[in-house]
C-alpha positions in Angstrom: -0.1 0.0 0.2 1.4 3.3 -0.9 0.6 6.1 1.1 -0.1 9.9 -0.1 1.2 12.5 1.4 -1.8 13.4 3.3 -2.0 9.7 4.7 1.7 10.0 5.9 1.0 13.3 7.3 -2.5 12.4 9.4 -0.8 9.4 10.5 2.0 11.2 11.8 0.2 13.8 13.4 -1.8 10.8 15.5 1.4 9.6 16.4 2.8 12.9 17.6 -0.3 13.8 19.7 0.4 10.6 21.3 4.0 10.6 22.1 3.6 13.7 23.6 0.4 13.0 25.6 1.1 13.2 29.4 -1.0 10.4 30.3 1.1 8.1 27.8 4.6 9.6 29.0 3.2 7.9 32.1 4.6 4.6 30.4 7.8 5.6 30.5 7.9 4.5 34.4 6.2 1.0 33.8 9.3 -1.5 33.4 9.1 -3.7 30.2 11.5 -6.8 28.8 14.8 -6.6 31.0 15.2 -2.9 31.1 12.8 -1.9 28.6 9.9 0.4 29.4 6.2 0.5 28.3 6.6 4.0 26.4 9.4 2.8 24.4 8.2 -0.7 23.7 4.6 0.6 22.5 6.3 2.9 20.4 8.8 0.5 18.5 5.9 -1.8 18.1 3.7 0.7 16.8 6.3 1.7 14.3 6.5 -1.6 13.2 2.9 -2.6 12.9 2.6 0.4 10.4 5.4 -1.4 8.2 3.8 -4.4 8.4 0.6 -3.1 7.7 1.6 -1.2 4.0 2.1 -4.2 3.1 -1.6 -5.2 2.8 -4.5 -4.1 1.3 -7.5 -2.7 2.8 -6.1 -1.9 6.4 -7.6 0.5 8.7 -4.1 2.2 9.2 -5.4 4.9 12.2 -6.5 1.7 14.0 -3.3 -0.5 13.7 -1.4 2.7 14.9 -3.6 3.6 17.6 -3.9 0.5 18.8 -0.2 -0.5 18.7 0.4 2.2 21.0 -1.8 1.6 23.1 -1.6 -2.0 23.6 0.0 -1.9 26.7 -1.5 1.1 28.3 -1.9 -0.6 32.0 0.2 1.9 33.4 1.5 -0.8 36.7 4.3 -2.5 37.4 2.9 -6.0 37.7 6.4 -7.6 38.8 5.6 -5.9 42.3 2.1 -7.5 43.4 2.1 -11.5 43.1 -1.6 -11.4 42.5 -1.1 -9.1 39.3 2.2 -11.2 38.3 0.4 -14.2 38.2 -2.1 -13.3 35.8 -0.8 -10.4 33.8 -0.3 -12.2 30.5 -4.1 -12.8 30.1 -5.2 -9.9 32.2 -3.2 -6.9 31.2 -4.9 -6.4 27.3 -8.7 -6.3 29.0 -6.8 -3.7 31.5 -5.0 -2.1 28.6 -8.1 -1.7 26.7 -10.5 -0.8 29.3 -8.0 2.3 30.4 -7.8 3.5 26.6 -11.4 3.6 26.1 -11.8 6.0 29.6 -8.9 7.9 28.7 -8.6 8.1 24.8 -12.8 6.9 23.7 -11.1 4.5 21.3 -13.0 2.7 18.9 -14.5 -0.9 19.2 -12.2 -2.0 16.4 -8.9 -0.7 18.6 -10.0 -2.1 21.5 -10.7 -6.1 20.3 -6.9 -5.1 19.1 -5.7 -4.4 22.0 -7.3 -7.3 23.9 -6.3 -10.1 21.2 -2.7 -8.8 21.4 -1.4 -11.4 23.6 -2.9 -14.4 21.8 -2.2 -17.1 21.9 -1.4 -16.7 25.5 -5.1 -15.0 26.2 -6.9 -17.4 24.3 -10.2 -16.0 24.9 -9.3 -13.2 22.7 -8.5 -14.4 18.9 -7.3 -11.5 16.6 -10.1 -11.6 14.5 -9.2 -9.1 11.6 -6.0 -7.7 9.9 -5.2 -5.1 11.9 -5.2 -7.0 15.5 -3.1 -9.8 13.6 -0.5 -7.3 12.3 -0.6 -5.5 16.3 0.0 -9.6 17.5 3.2 -10.1 15.1 4.5 -6.8 15.5 4.0 -6.8 19.4 5.7 -10.7 19.7 8.4 -9.3 17.1 9.7 -6.3 19.2 9.4 -8.5 22.6 11.5 -10.9 21.4 14.2 -8.4 20.5 13.8 -6.6 23.6 14.2 -10.2 25.9 17.2 -11.1 23.5 19.0 -7.3 24.2 20.4 -6.7 27.4 19.5 -4.2 30.2 23.2 -2.9 29.7 22.9 -2.4 26.2 19.3 -1.1 26.6 20.6 1.8 28.8 23.9 2.4 26.7 21.5 3.0 23.4 18.6 4.4 25.5 18.8 8.2 23.7 19.3 6.2 20.4 16.1 4.1 21.1 14.2 7.5 22.1 15.4 9.4 18.7 14.1 6.6 16.6 10.5 6.7 17.8 10.5 10.6 17.4 8.9 10.3 14.1 6.7 7.4 12.8 8.3 7.4 9.4 11.8 7.2 8.4 11.9 9.0 5.6 
């Protein structure tokens, strides 16, 4: 799929709005895969998801983008609470979708994509459209890369990661 200049600008504007939103910036305080944080992770997933989505026809790019940014919008450190830790993998997509609905008024399509992003771990929510499948795949792709990268390396490259996510499109 080839984007027009207007489509690129519209998606970039949405991306920048979320990137600079104070509620989203709270995700920086939520630890993720061995030294990453939820904010960096989510915006890396968003960039990856848009790149994947451009290979398909008839994909709602705005749904892909918004669901990727908000897919881990749960805002707690599950490692500090035994009850949360036990069920985090299956429960956080529902919590994230509910909080995203509350704070951003997301569409039902975005909510379904967020709820199914952990499939097959969260087996009750199957990704039943292209947008949800793209999110699920992109999240796993980035998560694996984060798991394989040491905390020390992440800390050393942290500014490069922030520079990388500063825009949606790397023209």
